[in-house]
N, C-alpha and C positions, 0 to 999 in steps of 0.2 A: 309668458313662457309657460309651456305645458309639460307635464310629465308623460313621457312616452310609454311608461309602464302602467298608466292608469287604465281602469276598466272603461269600456265603451259606455256612452250615455252621459248625461249631465244631471246635476242635482235638481230636484223639483222645487216648487215654491213653498215648501213647508217652513217651519220656524228656523231662523238663522241664529247661530250662537257664535260667540267669540271665546277662544280659549287661550290662556297663556300658561306656559310651562316654566317652572323655575327649579332651582336646587336649594332646598332648605334642609340642612342636616339636623336631625333630632339628636341632641347631645345628652349624655347621662354622666353624672359624677362618679357613679359606681356600677359595677357589673351585677346585674340581677336577671331574673327570668324575663323572657320576652313578654309573657302574659302580664307581668306586673307593670311593665312600661305601658302597655296598651291600656290596662285598667286605669292607671293613674291619669293617662292622657285623656281617655274618654270621660272620666269623672270631671276633670278640669274643663273640658269642652262643654259638657252638659251644664256645668255650673256658671257658665258665662252667658249673660243675657243677650249677647249678640248672636249666639248660636241657636238656631231654631230646632235642629235635630242632629243626631249623630248616629251613624250606622257602622258597625264594626263587623268585619268578616271573621270567621273562625280561623285562627292562625295555625299554620303547619310550621312548628318551630324548627323542623329540620331544614327549612329553607329561609328562615330568618337569620340575620347575621349582625355581628358587631364589626364596625369598620373604623380603621384608623384614619382620621381626617386632619389635614393640616390647615391651620389658619393662614391668613395673609401675613407676609413677612413683617409688615409694619406693626403687627400686633404681638410680635415676639422679639426677644433680643437676639443678637447675631449668633451667640453660642447655642441657643435653643434651636435655631434654624439649622445650624451646622450638625448638631447631634440628633435632630428630630425629636427632642424631648418635649416640644410644644404640641405634639400630636394629641388630638382629642378623640374620645370614644363616641362614635355615632351608632345609631341603631337603625337597621333597615328591616321592615316587616315584609313577609312574603306576598302580602296583598294590602292594598291601601284601605284606610278608613275613609268614610265619606261623611261630609257634614254640610249643612246649609247655614249661611250667615246673612244677617240683615243689619246693615250699618247705615245710619242716615248719611246722605251725601255730604252734609256739612261737617261730619266727623271723620271723613276720609282724607288722607293726605293727597296733595296734588303733586304730580311728577313734573319737576322743573317748572313749577308754577303754572302748569297747563290746567285751566279751569274747564275740564271736559270729563269729569267723573260721570260715567254713563248710567249707573244704577245704584240702588241700595241693596240689591240681592245677588248673592253669588253662591254657586255650588262648588265645593272644594273636595279634592281627593289628595291624600298624603300618605306615603308609605314610609315616612321617616327620612327620605332623601328627595324624591321627586314630588313636587307639588303641582297640581293642575287646578286652575281657577277658571270657571266657566260662567258666562252670563248671557242673557238674551241680547243679541246684537241688532239694534233697530235703527242704527245710524249708518250713513254712507262712509263717514270718516272713521278711522281707527282711533279710539280715545287713549291718549298716553297714560292717563291716570287710572284707567280701569284696573281693578284688582290689586292695586298697590297696598291696600289696607291689610293684606294677608300677612305680611311680615310682622307688622306691629301687633296684630292680633295673636299670632302664634308665639311671639316673644313673651307677651303678657300671660297668655294661658299656660305656656310651658313653665314659666317662672313660678306660677302658683302650684305647679305639680313637682317642684324641685328638679326640673329638667331645663334644658337650654336649647338654643337653636343657633346655627351658623348659616348665614345666607351667602352662597357662593355666586357672585355676579360674574359677568364675562371677564372682568378684570378688577383688581383691587380698587381702582379709582371710579368704577362705574356705580352710579346711584340707582340703576334699574334693578328691581327685584327679580325680574324674569329674563329669560333669553330674549333675543331681539326679534325673533320671528313670531308673528301673531297668527293664530290658526282661525280662519273663518270657516265655520262648520255649517254645511247644508246637508239635508237628509236626502237619501236616494234609495228608491225601492230596489230590491234584489241584492243588496249588499249584506254580507255577513260580518264584515269588519270595516274599519275606517281606511280610506285611501286618499293619498295626495293626488289631486288631479290638476293642479296648476300652482304656480308661484311667481311672484314678482317682487324683487328686492326683499323686504322683510314681511311680506304678506304671503301666507301659504293657504291655499284653498283645499279644504278637506271634505270629502263626501263621507257621510256616516249612515249606518242603517237607520231606518225609521224607528223612532222611540216616542212613547207617549209623554215622557217627562224628561227634563234636563238631566236627572240622575242617571237615566239609561244611556244618554249620550256620553256622559262622563265615564261611565263604566266601559263603554266601547272604546273610547280614546285611550284609557289605561290599558285595555287588552291589546290594542294595536301598537301603541307607542311607548308604553311605560317601561318595558325592559330595555329598549334602546336608550331611553332617556337616563336610566340608571347607569348603564355602561358609560354614557357620555359624561355624566356627573362625576363618576369615580375617575375616569381618565383625565378629566379636566383638573381635578384636585391634585392628582399625581403630577400632572404637567406643570401646574403652578409651582409646586415645590421644587421641581427640577430647575425651573427658571430662577427661583430664589436661591437655590444652592449654587448655581453657576455665578450669580451675582456676588454671593459671599466668597466664593473661591477667588474671583478676580479682585475683590476688595482686599483680601489677605495677600494675594500676589503683588498687588500694587504697593502695599506697605512693605513687603519683603524687598522689592526692588528699590524702594525709597531708602531703606537702611543700607542696602548694598551700594547704592549709588553714592550715598554720603561718605561711605568708607573709601570708595575708589577716588572720589573727588578730594578727600583729605590727603590721600597718598601723593597727589600731584601738586600740593601746595607747599610753600616754604615751611621750614621746620617749626618756627614759632607758631604760625597760624595752624599748622598741622596738629600740634599738641592740643591747642584749644578745641579744634574741630573733633578730634578723637575723644577728648574728654566729654564733650557734649553728646557724642554718639557711643559712649561707653556701654558695654553690655549688648552691643548690636548683634554679636554672633549668636548669643542665646535667643535673642528676639527673632532673628532670622530663622533659626532652626525650629522654633516654636511655630512661626508663621508658615514655614514650609510643611510641617507636620499637619497643621490645620488645613492647608490647601489640599493635601492628600486626603484628609478626612472628607472634605467637601466633594472631591472628585469620586471617592468611593461611594458616597451617598448618592451622587448623580447616577453612577453605574447601576446601583441596586434599584433605585427608584425608576430608572429608565427601563429596566427589564420588566417591572410590573406595569409600567405605562404602555409598553408595546403589547403586552398580553391583553390589557383592557382595550387598546386601540383595535386589535383584531376582533375582540368580542363586539365592540361597537360597530365596526365596519360590517361585520357579518349580519348583525341584527338590522342595521339601516338598509342594507342591500335586500335582505329578505322582505322587509316591509316597504321598500321603495320610499323611504321617508327622509332621506338625507337633506332635502330642502329645509326641513324644520330646524336643522342644526348647523347648516352651512355657515351662516353669518357669524356664529360664535365659535366656529371650529377651525377653519383653514389657517388663519394667520398664526394662531398659537402653535398648531402642529408644525407649520413650516419653521417657526422659530426653534422649536425643540429639536427637530430633525437636522437643523443646521449647526447644532452645538458640536464643537470640536475641542476635545480636551488635550490634544497633542501639544499645543503651545504651552498650556499650563504645566503639563508633565515635563516638557523640555526645560522650562524655566526653573522649576523646582529642582530637577535633577542636576542642572548645571551649577546652580548656586551651592547645592549640597556637595557636589564634587569638588568645587574650588575650596570650600571650607575644609573638606577632608584632606585635600592635597596639601593645604597649608599646615594642618596638624601633623601630617607625615613629614613635611620638611622640617618643622620645629623639632619633632622627635628625633629625626636623623641628625640634625645639627647638635641637639642636646647629647645624643649618644657619642658623637665625635668629640665633643668637648670633654665629656666624662671620661672617655678613653684616654685622651691626652693627659688629663689630670692624674688618672690612675697610673699611667706610664711614668710620669714624672715622679710620683711618690715611690714607685718601685725602684727607680734609679737612685733616688736619694737614700732610701733605706739600704739598698745594696751597697752604696758607697760607705 
């Protein structure tokens, strides 16, 4: 399959590279100056024997940012997910730092036990969110284990600098460090930036301007696709939290209905059994009201996060269209977007509203009956006193 928006011509026979793009958030335990983060990170990188060199660009702090990042739901308790109190602080630099690593093949992790680690040398760029790993591609097959060492390396280096990382895979259960599209890079005369010129399943063919070294190729890739990848990463993080919030809302709604169902069932049983069932389910009204309130909190969180997600989606779509690079993200994008856009909160709202209404009606009935009884007693007392 080819990209109709690609420029005419085909890549020459120059060096071929393979690039993988991932989302690895740089986490910080406290808010500090962006230059301090960069300084500590560069010092930690330079102190690691696996890092051959580090190049940092001068930051424009007006365009650096702190980002609220949500972990996977299985790393937080349900109340933290509901209230968003498990959010982590991530740092995004306005331009990436570059570094070269050399790690013996025997020391690199295999992906799903695939013994196909292609090289000991990688060129890496990282802006605190988007990581790109590049190496010389000299095989016909795409190696599953290529570049997977980057997560372990960044975890260890950042820990030594009192920083942290969070790898955002395509889904919480996925063991892949990167997105599922592999970029096969070939150089083409006459280009000023990188272009997608073909794609097939998870392989995306990219033409890049000629460069004398891999570092230059990596810079061009960042210039062409880095901003789009940033929008993608942030949209995906908000999307995962929306999915987790919906799951929490339905979990609480299910418990709410379970309590209410037990109450209704008890009302239809013989008196002796009814007393036992209601004793076991005592306090259910307070529990139902609490669960209903929690369901509304989850729904509110969904609405707020969904608004942010839609803004990021528009940013991502605009950037992907401008650079004609949607094939890079398609495999990791469509299913989750369809899932989020299909979310319908009307059933949850109706369920909570109906249960609350029935509880309120019962309280009104009790109050009315209590008022009638009190009025009758007061009338009898007046009659007696008057007699």
